[in-house]
Structures are given as structure tokens and as C-alpha cells.
TIMI-2910 file (N, C-alpha, C, CB; in pm, 1 decimal, decimal comma, always signed):
<rs>
+----------+----------+----------+----------+----------+----------+----------+----------+----------+----------+----------+----------+------+
!      n_x !      n_y !      n_z !     ca_x !     ca_y !     ca_z !      c_x !      c_y !      c_z !     cb_x !     cb_y !     cb_z ! resn !
+----------+----------+----------+----------+----------+----------+----------+----------+----------+----------+----------+----------+------+
!   -269,7 ! -22106,6 !  -9913,5 !   -345,2 ! -22067,7 !  -9976,7 !   -232,9 ! -22219,9 ! -10111,2 !   -362,3 ! -21862,7 !  -9981,4 !  Met !
!   -390,4 ! -22228,4 ! -10197,9 !   -276,4 ! -22322,8 ! -10248,2 !   -272,1 ! -22352,8 ! -10374,3 !   -274,5 ! -22442,9 ! -10191,0 !  Cys !
!   -289,6 ! -22383,4 ! -10458,2 !   -159,1 ! -22364,0 ! -10608,5 !   -141,4 ! -22416,8 ! -10650,6 !    -43,6 ! -22341,1 ! -10629,1 !  Leu !
!   -198,9 ! -22442,7 ! -10799,0 !   -168,7 ! -22572,5 ! -10976,6 !    -59,7 ! -22464,1 ! -10983,0 !   -327,5 ! -22593,3 ! -11175,7 !  Ala !
!     +5,5 ! -22575,3 ! -11048,7 !    +93,6 ! -22498,4 ! -11139,4 !    +79,8 ! -22618,2 ! -11250,0 !   +263,9 ! -22454,0 ! -11075,7 !  Val !
!   +140,8 ! -22578,6 ! -11362,1 !   +160,6 ! -22662,3 ! -11517,5 !   +340,2 ! -22709,5 ! -11501,6 !   +125,3 ! -22520,0 ! -11696,5 !  Pro !
!   +314,9 ! -22841,1 ! -11538,3 !   +423,4 ! -22900,8 ! -11529,5 !   +383,5 ! -22926,1 ! -11698,9 !   +446,3 ! -23026,1 ! -11403,0 !  Leu !
!   +539,4 ! -22964,6 ! -11734,8 !   +554,3 ! -23053,5 ! -11854,3 !   +645,2 ! -23259,6 ! -11823,7 !   +673,0 ! -22926,6 ! -11968,0 !  Lys !
!   +567,9 ! -23306,7 ! -11842,3 !   +533,2 ! -23479,6 ! -11792,5 !   +679,1 ! -23491,4 ! -11892,1 !   +330,7 ! -23593,7 ! -11859,7 !  Leu !
!   +781,0 ! -23583,7 ! -11803,8 !   +932,8 ! -23536,2 ! -11902,8 !   +904,7 ! -23737,3 ! -11833,5 !  +1131,0 ! -23355,4 ! -11826,3 !  Val !
!   +840,9 ! -23825,5 ! -11795,9 !   +868,3 ! -23948,9 ! -11733,2 !   +684,0 ! -23958,2 ! -11740,0 !   +975,3 ! -23947,7 ! -11559,8 !  Ser !
!   +612,5 ! -24067,7 ! -11766,3 !   +521,9 ! -24175,3 ! -11722,2 !   +561,5 ! -24281,0 ! -11713,7 !   +427,1 ! -24194,0 ! -11782,2 !  Val !
!   +447,6 ! -24390,7 ! -11582,5 !   +430,9 ! -24512,9 ! -11527,6 !   +370,1 ! -24532,1 ! -11501,0 !   +467,1 ! -24555,1 ! -11469,3 !  Asn !
!   +252,6 ! -24625,5 ! -11563,9 !   +130,2 ! -24689,2 ! -11496,8 !    +64,6 ! -24549,0 ! -11453,6 !   +167,0 ! -24806,3 ! -11357,6 !  Gly !
!     +1,1 ! -24465,5 ! -11331,9 !    -68,6 ! -24351,8 ! -11299,1 !    +61,5 ! -24296,7 ! -11198,9 !   -234,4 ! -24382,5 ! -11226,1 !  Asn !
!   +155,1 ! -24301,7 ! -11242,2 !   +264,9 ! -24213,5 ! -11214,1 !   +330,0 ! -24148,5 ! -11331,5 !   +363,1 ! -24284,3 ! -11142,9 !  Asp !
!   +356,0 ! -24014,0 ! -11289,8 !   +480,1 ! -23968,4 ! -11366,1 !   +552,3 ! -23879,6 ! -11325,0 !   +461,2 ! -23928,7 ! -11476,8 !  Ala !
!   +642,8 ! -23779,9 ! -11366,7 !   +767,1 ! -23643,1 ! -11293,2 !   +730,3 ! -23547,6 ! -11409,1 !   +991,0 ! -23685,2 ! -11287,4 !  Val !
!   +737,5 ! -23494,9 ! -11422,0 !   +702,6 ! -23278,7 ! -11455,6 !   +809,9 ! -23241,3 ! -11443,6 !   +602,5 ! -23157,5 ! -11338,3 !  Gly !
!   +814,2 ! -23167,8 ! -11520,0 !   +976,2 ! -23063,0 ! -11455,6 !   +882,4 ! -22852,2 ! -11529,9 !  +1243,5 ! -23152,3 ! -11635,1 !  Glu !
!   +910,8 ! -22799,9 ! -11351,9 !   +919,7 ! -22655,8 ! -11467,5 !  +1025,5 ! -22612,9 ! -11430,0 !   +807,3 ! -22523,9 ! -11466,7 !  Val !
!  +1079,5 ! -22544,2 ! -11516,0 !  +1213,4 ! -22483,2 ! -11422,2 !  +1313,8 ! -22540,5 ! -11399,3 !  +1195,6 ! -22454,6 ! -11300,9 !  Gly !
!  +1395,8 ! -22703,8 ! -11420,6 !  +1431,8 ! -22797,3 ! -11423,6 !  +1425,4 ! -22852,3 ! -11274,6 !  +1537,9 ! -22789,5 ! -11490,8 !  Gly !
!  +1319,0 ! -22824,9 ! -11224,3 !  +1282,0 ! -22890,0 ! -11101,3 !  +1189,4 ! -22991,5 ! -11135,2 !  +1225,4 ! -22798,5 ! -10999,9 !  Ile !
!  +1235,6 ! -23130,6 ! -11101,0 !  +1069,5 ! -23209,0 ! -11121,9 !  +1043,0 ! -23297,1 ! -10979,3 !  +1065,3 ! -23347,2 ! -11284,1 !  Gln !
!   +898,9 ! -23320,6 ! -10992,6 !   +795,4 ! -23333,0 ! -10890,8 !   +764,3 ! -23465,0 ! -10981,2 !   +668,6 ! -23195,7 ! -10861,3 !  Arg !
!   +709,2 ! -23532,7 ! -10896,5 !   +609,7 ! -23683,9 ! -10904,4 !   +491,0 ! -23645,4 ! -10876,1 !   +640,6 ! -23812,6 ! -10797,3 !  Glu !
!   +424,0 ! -23668,1 ! -10982,0 !   +260,7 ! -23655,0 ! -10974,1 !   +217,0 ! -23764,3 ! -10952,2 !   +184,8 ! -23607,2 ! -11088,9 !  Val !
!    +53,4 ! -23786,2 ! -10950,5 !     +5,9 ! -23924,4 ! -10996,6 !   -102,7 ! -23863,2 ! -11126,9 !    -83,8 ! -24029,1 ! -10848,0 !  Ser !
!   -116,9 ! -23947,1 ! -11255,6 !   -230,8 ! -23921,4 ! -11329,8 !   -292,9 ! -23995,7 ! -11318,2 !   -231,6 ! -23901,2 ! -11436,8 !  Ile !
!   -389,0 ! -24003,3 ! -11237,5 !   -407,9 ! -24142,7 ! -11182,2 !   -602,6 ! -24048,7 ! -11292,8 !   -373,0 ! -24197,7 ! -10922,5 !  Met !
!   -646,8 ! -23946,9 ! -11290,8 !   -691,7 ! -23854,5 ! -11274,5 !   -682,4 ! -23820,1 ! -11495,2 !   -600,1 ! -23763,7 ! -11132,0 !  Met !
!   -594,1 ! -23773,6 ! -11466,2 !   -521,8 ! -23759,9 ! -11661,0 !   -538,9 ! -23900,8 ! -11717,2 !   -307,1 ! -23718,9 ! -11683,4 !  Thr !
!   -522,9 ! -23974,7 ! -11710,9 !   -483,6 ! -24149,5 ! -11773,6 !   -450,5 ! -24107,0 ! -11911,8 !   -635,6 ! -24291,3 ! -11777,9 !  Pro !
!   -503,9 ! -24081,3 ! -11993,5 !   -428,0 ! -24014,4 ! -12104,9 !   -302,4 ! -23932,8 ! -12215,4 !   -462,7 ! -23987,7 ! -12095,6 !  Asp !
!   -244,5 ! -23867,6 ! -12044,4 !    -96,1 ! -23793,5 ! -12116,3 !     +5,6 ! -23938,9 ! -12120,4 !     -4,1 ! -23633,5 ! -11985,2 !  Val !
!    +68,5 ! -23797,6 ! -12191,1 !   +141,8 ! -23894,4 ! -12239,6 !   +358,7 ! -23816,7 ! -12260,6 !    +32,4 ! -23939,0 ! -12411,4 !  Lys !
!   +479,8 ! -23816,1 ! -12227,0 !   +569,3 ! -23776,3 ! -12185,0 !   +550,2 ! -23537,0 ! -12323,5 !   +721,1 ! -23950,6 ! -12215,4 !  Val !
!   +568,5 ! -23516,2 ! -12250,7 !   +584,0 ! -23401,1 ! -12348,3 !   +415,7 ! -23335,2 ! -12326,6 !   +631,8 ! -23465,0 ! -12534,2 !  Gly !
!   +354,8 ! -23418,9 ! -12306,9 !   +195,9 ! -23291,6 ! -12210,9 !   +254,3 ! -23219,3 ! -12106,7 !    +37,2 ! -23387,6 ! -12102,4 !  Asp !
!   +209,2 ! -23126,7 ! -12118,1 !   +151,2 ! -23015,7 ! -12022,0 !    +67,1 ! -23051,5 ! -11905,2 !    +68,2 ! -22925,7 ! -12097,1 !  Tyr !
!    +28,6 ! -23054,4 ! -11738,3 !    -57,6 ! -23087,5 ! -11691,7 !   -103,6 ! -22975,8 ! -11560,6 !    -26,2 ! -23220,0 ! -11671,2 !  Val !
!   -165,4 ! -22965,2 ! -11564,7 !   -174,1 ! -22876,7 ! -11372,3 !   -207,2 ! -22929,6 ! -11284,3 !   -265,8 ! -22765,2 ! -11330,4 !  Ile !
!   -116,5 ! -22934,3 ! -11264,7 !     +3,6 ! -23053,1 ! -11104,2 !   -175,5 ! -22897,1 ! -10948,5 !   +422,2 ! -22928,4 ! -11082,5 !  Val !
!   -222,3 ! -23021,5 ! -10830,6 !   -290,4 ! -22929,7 ! -10796,5 !   -265,1 ! -23128,0 ! -10671,1 !   -449,3 ! -22825,2 ! -10910,1 !  His !
!   -142,2 ! -22991,5 ! -10563,8 !   -135,8 ! -23171,4 ! -10449,3 !   -170,7 ! -23356,4 ! -10494,9 !   -284,8 ! -23151,9 ! -10316,1 !  Ala !
!    -19,6 ! -23251,5 ! -10589,8 !    +69,8 ! -23419,3 ! -10616,3 !   -112,5 ! -23498,8 ! -10759,2 !    +91,8 ! -23574,2 ! -10334,4 !  Gly !
!   -129,9 ! -23428,2 ! -10797,6 !   -222,8 ! -23424,3 ! -10892,1 !   -249,8 ! -23413,5 ! -11066,2 !   -263,0 ! -23348,7 ! -10846,4 !  Phe !
!   -224,2 ! -23457,4 ! -11115,7 !   -237,9 ! -23322,9 ! -11287,0 !   -446,0 ! -23360,8 ! -11279,9 !   -100,9 ! -23434,3 ! -11554,4 !  Ala !
!   -442,2 ! -23220,8 ! -11216,4 !   -616,3 ! -23239,3 ! -11291,1 !   -600,7 ! -23148,6 ! -11406,5 !   -775,6 ! -23175,1 ! -11180,7 !  Ile !
!   -590,2 ! -23130,5 ! -11448,8 !   -562,5 ! -23125,7 ! -11682,0 !   -510,5 ! -23121,2 ! -11759,1 !   -578,9 ! -23067,1 ! -11772,1 !  Gln !
!   -512,2 ! -23088,3 ! -11827,9 !   -390,6 ! -23114,1 ! -11951,2 !   -449,8 ! -22977,1 ! -12029,9 !   -399,9 ! -23301,1 ! -12066,9 !  Val !
!   -286,0 ! -22940,5 ! -12053,3 !   -308,7 ! -22805,8 ! -12158,1 !   -235,6 ! -22808,0 ! -12298,5 !   -249,6 ! -22664,9 ! -12084,6 !  Leu !
!   -261,6 ! -22745,2 ! -12332,5 !   -126,3 ! -22754,5 ! -12443,2 !    -57,3 ! -22648,7 ! -12420,7 !   -153,7 ! -22754,7 ! -12605,5 !  Asp !
!    +43,4 ! -22679,4 ! -12511,5 !   +209,0 ! -22513,7 ! -12440,7 !   +158,1 ! -22463,4 ! -12478,0 !   +387,4 ! -22461,8 ! -12478,0 !  Gln !
!   +103,1 ! -22379,8 ! -12544,5 !    +79,9 ! -22187,8 ! -12532,7 !    -26,0 ! -22184,1 ! -12374,9 !    -52,3 ! -22094,9 ! -12729,3 !  Lys !
!    -66,7 ! -22252,1 ! -12295,8 !   -136,5 ! -22221,2 ! -12162,8 !    -53,3 ! -22221,5 ! -12072,0 !   -237,8 ! -22304,8 ! -12121,5 !  Glu !
!    +10,5 ! -22339,8 ! -12122,4 !   +127,1 ! -22396,7 ! -12000,2 !   +196,1 ! -22255,8 ! -12020,9 !   +249,6 ! -22568,4 ! -12038,1 !  Ala !
!   +219,7 ! -22243,0 ! -12130,4 !   +318,3 ! -22076,0 ! -12156,7 !   +295,7 ! -21938,2 ! -12083,9 !   +294,6 ! -22017,2 ! -12312,1 !  Glu !
!   +173,6 ! -21932,9 ! -12103,8 !    +96,6 ! -21828,0 ! -12074,2 !   +125,9 ! -21837,9 ! -11923,9 !    -56,7 ! -21835,4 ! -12125,3 !  Glu !
!    +75,1 ! -22002,7 ! -11851,1 !    +55,3 ! -21957,5 ! -11721,0 !   +178,3 ! -21899,0 ! -11640,5 !     +0,7 ! -22065,8 ! -11651,5 !  Asn !
!   +266,0 ! -22077,5 ! -11647,0 !   +397,6 ! -22006,0 ! -11631,8 !   +410,5 ! -21856,7 ! -11633,6 !   +479,4 ! -22048,7 ! -11731,4 !  Leu !
!   +420,2 ! -21754,6 ! -11733,2 !   +392,1 ! -21671,6 ! -11780,1 !   +369,5 ! -21512,7 ! -11690,8 !   +301,8 ! -21731,1 ! -11839,7 !  Glu !
!   +221,4 ! -21553,1 ! -11639,2 !   +190,1 ! -21517,7 ! -11550,6 !   +235,7 ! -21517,1 ! -11400,4 !   +117,0 ! -21548,8 ! -11571,9 !  Leu !
!   +242,1 ! -21625,7 ! -11337,1 !   +338,3 ! -21654,0 ! -11232,8 !   +451,5 ! -21582,1 ! -11219,1 !   +377,6 ! -21770,0 ! -11239,8 !  Leu !
!   +562,2 ! -21606,2 ! -11303,0 !   +713,8 ! -21513,4 ! -11302,5 !   +684,9 ! -21459,5 ! -11253,3 !   +789,1 ! -21446,2 ! -11392,2 !  Arg !
!   +565,5 ! -21363,7 ! -11348,3 !   +485,5 ! -21199,4 ! -11314,4 !   +493,8 ! -21148,8 ! -11191,5 !   +327,8 ! -21192,5 ! -11330,0 !  Gln !
!   +379,6 ! -21289,6 ! -11112,2 !   +299,9 ! -21280,2 ! -10938,5 !   +472,7 ! -21246,6 ! -10869,9 !   +191,4 ! -21499,9 ! -10851,8 !  Ile !
!   +564,1 ! -21420,0 ! -10853,8 !   +681,4 ! -21449,5 ! -10739,8 !   +740,9 ! -21301,2 ! -10836,9 !   +797,7 ! -21652,3 ! -10734,1 !  Gly !
!   +710,7 ! -21168,6 ! -10915,9 !   +848,9 ! -21061,0 ! -10887,5 !   +800,6 ! -20981,3 ! -10854,2 !   +945,8 ! -21008,3 ! -10983,9 !  Glu !
!   +613,4 ! -20948,5 ! -10870,2 !   +503,1 ! -20851,3 ! -10764,7 !   +551,3 ! -20895,9 ! -10630,3 !   +310,7 ! -20887,9 ! -10778,8 !  Thr !
!   +584,4 ! -20925,6 ! -10588,5 !   +596,2 ! -21012,2 ! -10452,0 !   +760,0 ! -20976,6 ! -10416,4 !   +560,6 ! -21208,6 ! -10478,8 !  Ala !
!   +805,8 ! -20968,1 ! -10462,6 !   +969,4 ! -20997,4 ! -10502,4 !  +1005,0 ! -20878,8 ! -10435,7 !  +1026,9 ! -21006,4 ! -10680,2 !  Glu !
!   +939,1 ! -20815,3 ! -10535,4 !   +934,8 ! -20596,6 ! -10509,0 !   +834,1 ! -20562,0 ! -10379,1 !   +826,6 ! -20478,8 ! -10691,6 !  Ala !
!   +780,7 ! -20661,1 ! -10388,1 !   +650,5 ! -20565,6 ! -10283,4 !   +752,7 ! -20585,2 ! -10118,1 !   +417,3 ! -20688,5 ! -10271,3 !  Met !
!   +785,7 ! -20734,9 ! -10131,6 !   +895,0 ! -20787,2 !  -9953,7 !  +1025,4 ! -20635,1 !  -9970,2 !  +1039,2 ! -21044,8 !  -9980,5 !  Gln !
!  +1087,4 ! -20622,6 ! -10085,8 !  +1165,4 ! -20555,3 ! -10087,3 !  +1165,7 ! -20449,6 ! -10060,0 !  +1197,9 ! -20561,9 ! -10150,8 !  Glu !
!  +1023,9 ! -20371,2 ! -10120,7 !  +1002,0 ! -20193,9 ! -10015,1 !   +945,0 ! -20237,8 !  -9872,1 !   +845,6 ! -20052,8 ! -10096,9 !  Asp !
!   +893,5 ! -20331,9 !  -9851,9 !   +865,1 ! -20325,0 !  -9692,8 !   +978,2 ! -20372,3 !  -9616,8 !   +741,0 ! -20412,9 !  -9646,7 !  Ala !
!  +1092,0 ! -20385,6 !  -9631,3 !  +1180,0 ! -20417,7 !  -9566,3 !  +1274,0 ! -20275,3 !  -9602,2 !  +1226,3 ! -20567,0 !  -9600,5 !  Arg !
!  +1269,2 ! -20214,4 !  -9715,3 !  +1342,1 ! -20095,9 !  -9746,7 !  +1240,5 ! -19942,2 !  -9582,0 !  +1296,6 ! -20060,3 !  -9989,0 !  Ser !
!  +1119,8 ! -20034,2 !  -9664,2 !  +1088,0 ! -19856,9 !  -9584,2 !  +1106,4 ! -19971,5 !  -9391,5 !   +807,4 ! -19738,4 !  -9645,3 !  Arg !
!  +1103,9 ! -20065,4 !  -9304,1 !  +1165,2 ! -20055,8 !  -9177,9 !  +1293,1 ! -19968,0 !  -9164,4 !  +1194,6 ! -20187,0 !  -9137,6 !  Arg !
!  +1341,1 ! -20100,4 !  -9273,9 !  +1507,0 ! -19940,1 !  -9269,3 !  +1468,3 ! -19777,9 !  -9205,7 !  +1567,1 ! -19874,2 !  -9493,9 !  Lys !
!  +1407,1 ! -19797,1 !  -9258,9 !  +1429,4 ! -19646,9 !  -9267,1 !  +1332,2 ! -19595,0 !  -9117,4 !  +1361,1 ! -19574,9 !  -9444,5 !  Ala !
!  +1225,2 ! -19672,2 !  -9058,0 !  +1159,5 ! -19626,9 !  -8972,4 !  +1038,0 ! -19600,5 !  -9030,7 !  +1216,5 ! -19532,4 !  -8914,1 !  Gly !
!  +1020,1 ! -19635,5 !  -9114,8 !   +890,9 ! -19629,5 !  -9188,2 !   +773,6 ! -19732,5 !  -9231,4 !   +926,6 ! -19588,1 !  -9288,2 !  Arg !
!   +682,2 ! -19616,8 !  -9170,1 !   +565,3 ! -19740,7 !  -9192,2 !   +513,0 ! -19880,5 !  -9339,4 !   +438,9 ! -19641,8 !  -9182,7 !  Ser !
!   +511,8 ! -19977,1 !  -9266,2 !   +450,8 ! -20022,4 !  -9339,0 !   +346,1 ! -20034,7 !  -9447,8 !   +449,3 ! -20047,2 !  -9298,2 !  Val !
+----------+----------+----------+----------+----------+----------+----------+----------+----------+----------+----------+----------+------+
</rs>
């Protein structure tokens, strides 16, 4: 499964940029979104910025991803607890 992630651009150099989310920086190609600038939010898929977002959209997307991550962690913890107790997952 592939996932497109919103990043905030912290540097732009030609067709390349560096985006950041949660303190983690990634190099991305902005070939498909040539008019972006530092401070813009973009959706990144497979290393390419494919769409420009406004800040509100980016924050909403990031919050949804955070909630999905929390749910997945809770489900994994529940499965581990069930296995330890000898119950079916």
C-alpha cells in the first residue's frame, strides 16, 4: 500500500526541495508542482510533490494520519495482549 503524505517545504532548489513533517525532513521532486515556494504544503507520493495544499488542509490530513496511527497501535497492543493471555486474535 502506498501513502501520500503532506509535507511543509523548508527549501527549494530548482526541481528539488526538502519537505518536513514531525521534525523529519525528506528530499522531494517538485517537477510536477513547479510554482511552489518555501513554506508551501504539498502532498508527496513516491518522492514527488503531486499537489499543493493550504495549511488547513495539510493540518487536517496530518491529524487524520495521526489518528490512524494511534488506532493501529492500539489494535496491535490488543492483539499482543490476547496472544499472551492465550486468546484468539
